[in-house]
Each structure stands twice: as C-alpha cells, then as structure tokens.
N, C-alpha and C positions, 0 to 999 in steps of 0.2 A: 163300492156304489149301492145304492141302495134300491131293489128293484120290488114295486108295488106287488102284493099277490091279492087274485080274488078268491074269497073262501065263500064256499057253499056249505052253510048250515047243515048239519047230519040231525037223527034222529035216531029211537030206539033201534029199527034196523038198518041204516046207513051211516056211513064213516061222513065225516067234512072232507069236501070235495077242495082240490085246490089248481087252481091256472095261474100261469106266470104269463100275463099277458104281451110280453116283449121277448118272452123266449120261446117261440114256436113249437110246442109238441112237447112241452115240461109241464107236467101234470104231477099231482100227489095225493095223496088224501093222509089223516089220522082220526082216531077214535075221539077226538074232544078237540078244540080251538087250538088250544097250545100243542098239541102232538102235531096238529096237522101243519102250524108255522114251525115246527123243528122238521119235519118230514120235507116241508117245503124248501128250505135251507140247503138239506142234504140232496134233493133232486136239483137243484139248480147248481149246485156244486159239480156232483155227477155229469150233468148236461154238457157242462164247460168243459172237463174235464175231457170226454167225447169230442167236443169241438175243438176242442187244443190237438187232441192227437189226430185229427183229421184235416188238421189247419186251415180250419173256418173259423170265420171269426167271432168274438164272442160280442152279441148285441148290445148296443147301450139301454139303459133303464131312461124311462118316459115319467114325465110326473104324475103321480097319481090319479090326479084332478083328470086327467086325459083320459083316460081308462075310465072313471067313475063316471063319465058322461054318457059312455058307450050304454046302447040298449041293454046289450047282452048280458053286463054285468049288473043289472040293475037292482038285485038280492041279494048281491053279495056283500059282504065283509070286506074292507080292506085293511092289510094289514104291510109293513115295509120290513123288507129282509136284508138285512147288508150282507154283502158279498164282497171277497176282497179282502 
C-alpha cells in the first residue's frame, strides 16, 4: 500500500521533517530529502509493528490529493512510501 508523506523542507540548521497523515503519531526526519523518505519508511514500518503487537488495526492510506488540500500541509512536499 502507498502511504502519502508530508515533508517539510530543512535548511542548514534544521532536518527535513516528515509526517504521515494517515498514521497518527508517526513522524520522522532526515538530513536531506532522500534520507527523509527512507527514514519515513522505517518509521511507518516500526509504527505498524507496534500496532500489530498491541492488536491495533493498521490504518488504511488515503489519496494524497485529499491530504494536499489540507491547509496544514500547504508548504509540504509530497511523496508516496510503499509499505507491505
């Protein structure tokens, strides 16, 4: 399944931040765009392992267009991460 990730650009003093809108509480960061995407995949997989251990349902991914229309993510870069 492809999960949309919202990426906030970093700079010389800040890492690139990542939020996974369909997975509440799942965040990550990386030193550059590529690393941010890689770290997001690891964060999602780790989050899903915890959900599975606790018997909690894995959330389904929504369409990136739904999230990109949300003003909260207005300045974000979007990517899709395949999980599964």
